Each structure stands twice: as C-alpha cells, then as structure tokens.
N, C-alpha and C positions, 0 to 999 in steps of 0.2 A: 525460299522454296524447299520443300521436302523432296529429297532424291529417292526416298524409299522408306520402308517401314522402320529400318534401324536408325534413320536420320531424323525422325519426327519425335520431338519431345515437347509436349505442351507445358507451359509454366503455370497454367491455371486449370482447375478441375471444372471445365466447362461442360454443362449438360448437353446431351444430344438434342438436335433440333429436328422435328418431324418435317419431312419433305412433302411437297404437294401430292405426290403419288401415294402417300401413306406409309412411308418407311423412314428409317434413320440411317444415316451414313455410317457404315462400319469404320471407315477411315477417320471420321471425326471422333467416334467413340474410342478408337485405338489411340489417337493422340492424347486423349484425356487419361486413358488407363495406363499407358506406357510410362507416364511420369512417375508413378509409384514404383514400377518395376525397376526403373533406373535411379531411383532416389538412393543416395549413398550413405545417409545417416542412419542411426539406429531405428529399426522397425521390426525387431524380432517378436514383439508382442502383437503385431498388427497384421491385418489382412485387408485386401481391397477387392470389392466386388463391383459388378455393374448392376445397377438397380433400375427396375421399371416400377414406377410408383403412380397410383391414381392421383389425379389432381383434386378430386372432390371426395369428401367423406362418404362412406357407405358403399363405395365401389368395391366389389369383390374381386379378388385375384383368382378365385376358383376357375379352373379351366383355361386360364390365361397361358398362352404359349408364345415364346419368343424364338424366332428362327433366323439363322444367318444364311442368307441366300445370295449366291453369286454364280458366275459362269462355270466355275470349277468347284464351288464349295456349297454344300447343303448340310447344315448342322442344326439340330435342335438344341436349345440352351435352356435346360430345366430351371425353373424359378423356385426359390424357397418361399416360405410363408410371408416374408417381408418383401418379396419381389426381386431378390438378388440372384445373380447367377455368376458362376466362375467364367470370366471373360477370356476367350482364347486369343492369343496374340499370333495371328497367322499372316505371314508375308503375302501369300497368294491372294487372300481375301482383301488385304490392304491395297495391293497393286491394282486389283480390278474394282476397287471401291464397292465391295459387296453391300447388300442391304440387310439391315436388321428389321424384321417384319413381325408384327403382332397379328393374332387372329381376332383382334377387336379394333375399334376405331382408335387410331393411334393418337389423335389429338386430345384424347381424354387422359393421357398419361405423360409423365415426365421420365427422362432418361438421364442417368448421372452415375458417376463413381460413388461408392459408399464405403467409407472407412469404418472398420470395427475391430474389436479385440478378439484374438483367437481364444475360443473356449477350451478349457482343460477337460480331458476325458474323465478324470476323477472328480471334477466339480469342486476342488479345493484350491483356493487362491490366496496367496500371501498378500497382505495389504501393500507391502513394498512393491510387489510386481504390478498390482493394479495401478498404483501411483505412477510407476514407470511407464506403463502402457498408456495411460492418459497423457503423460508428458510427451511420449513419442508421437501420439496422435496430434497433439497441439503443435509440436514443432513442425510436423509435416504440413499441417493446415496453414501454418504461418509461411511455410515455403511456397505454397500454392496461392495464398490469398492474404494480402497485407492486412485485411480487416481483422484478422485474428491476433494481431500484435498486441492489442490491448486487453485480451481475454485471458482467462486462467482456468486451470483444471479444478473442478468442484467435486468430481466423483465419477462413478460408472453406473450405467443403467442396465439391469438384467431384464430381458423381455422374454415372455413365455406365451404359449398359445392361449387364446381366450378360454375361460372356464377351466383352466388348468388348476391342479392343487399344488403347484410348485411353490417352494419356499426357499428363501435365501436367509441363512443364519450368520450372525457375527459371533465368532468364538473368541472370547477373552480368557485370561488365565483362570478366572473363577466363575464364569457364567457364559451362557449362550443366549443370544437375543435374536428373534426372528424379525426381519425387516417388514414394515407394513407394505401391503400390496395395494396398488391402484390400477385403474384402467387407463391406457394411454398409448402413445406411439412408440415404436421401438427406436426410432431415430427422430431427432429434432426436425420439425418442419413437415413430417409425413402426415398425410391426410388419413391414413389407416391407423385409427386410434383405439382399436379393440383389443390390444394385447394386455396380458397381465404383467404389470411393471413393478419392479422393486429397485430402488436407487440406494446405493451405498455412497454416502457423502463423506468425504475425507474429514471435514472439520468436525463431524459429530462423533468420531471414534478415535481412540488412541492410535498412534502411528503403527504399532505392531499388533495386528490381529489377523485372524484367518477369516475369510469369507467363503462360506460353503453353500453351494447350490445343489439341492437334492435332486433336481431334474436338469436335463440338458436345456439350456436356453436357446431360443431361436436366434438371438443376437445379444451381444454385449457391446454397448456403445459408450464412448467417453462422454462425460457431461462437462461441457465447456461453456463457461458463462462470462 
C-alpha cells in the first residue's frame, strides 16, 4: 500500500485508465510519472511528459484541454502539438486523488508517460550524444518493461509540424546531406501521423558526424527496434 505521494513508485509505465465518470485518476498517473523522477541511472539527455493521444487517426488535438481538478487544486495543463504536457507532481492532488479531465469524450483518447530526447536550442547535435540519448532511453524502458530487453537503438526521429519546411542535415568532414522527409507519427504507436518526420539512423552514417536541425522540432524520439 502507498502511504503517500513520496512512497509510490510504479515499476511499469502504465497508461491511465478512464473512469466511468469521464476522468483519469491523478494518483494513477502520478505513480507512472514518478518512476522517471526517481530513476537513478543516467537520464541527462531525456525528458518525460504526460501524453494525451487520440485512439483513432484523424482526430484533431486543436482546442483539446486537459485540466487537473480536485478539492484544493485547479490547474490547466497545456498540451503541445503531440498531446504532451509537463506533469506536476503535487502531494495535495495525490492525497485527494484529483481528477484529470478533458473537454472532450475521454474514451476517445489514451493517457500515458512519453519519453523523448531534450532538444538543443542551437539545433546542433553531436552523433555521440544522440547515440547516448537513445541508449539512456532504452535502458530506462528496459527498467520499466522487460519486453525491451531484446531490442536495440536504431536511431532518432525528428518530428516537425505538418507542412513545415524544416530540414535535418548530416554534416560530415567533406559534405552535408539533408535527410529525406516523410509524413508520420512523432512517436511509435501514435495515431496522429501527420507530422513531418526525418529519421537519423545510426547504421547509415559514420560514428562521428553532426546532426543539424534548422528548425525546432516538436519532438525528438528514440528509434528502438
């Protein structure tokens, strides 16, 4: 039994479950999110958000609002274009089991932690750092889910807004190459597949290159296969 917020550490990244009244338990979400906060191994390249994602393709996130509502807590949690928000770890909200509420039919969405790589302000990434970031993500996922034990880091995925002119270039000593762009999901398994995607795959390039993003990505995700 959990004696309070500080004593609850989930060993799996369990998605939130919608309740009959059309809300998600903050306490349940807290237990999933606090695992990353208390994780003691390397995670300096990583960030963990709480994500609200549509279950079906074509569902827009425009106008979607997530609110934390409890007896003593009322807080709007702004969502980014991928449906992620910075999750507040609040003892009072935990103790009263506050509700996470959407302004839409909650059964049409999933709720889960979402791990990603911290973007750089200057948009310049050393390949060694991206490899380390992907490995940190894989080690954490193995910590929370044994199914990742047989998987490996293949690269990183840069996601930009749809119809963006964003480009990601690989800089080698004698040349620069622009990665091909496709349309797809920012994160594996997401139904929202309209982002402009560029994937830097480790096996296709020398170990020491620079990866340059001319625009700020909405997300950078590890590619684990």
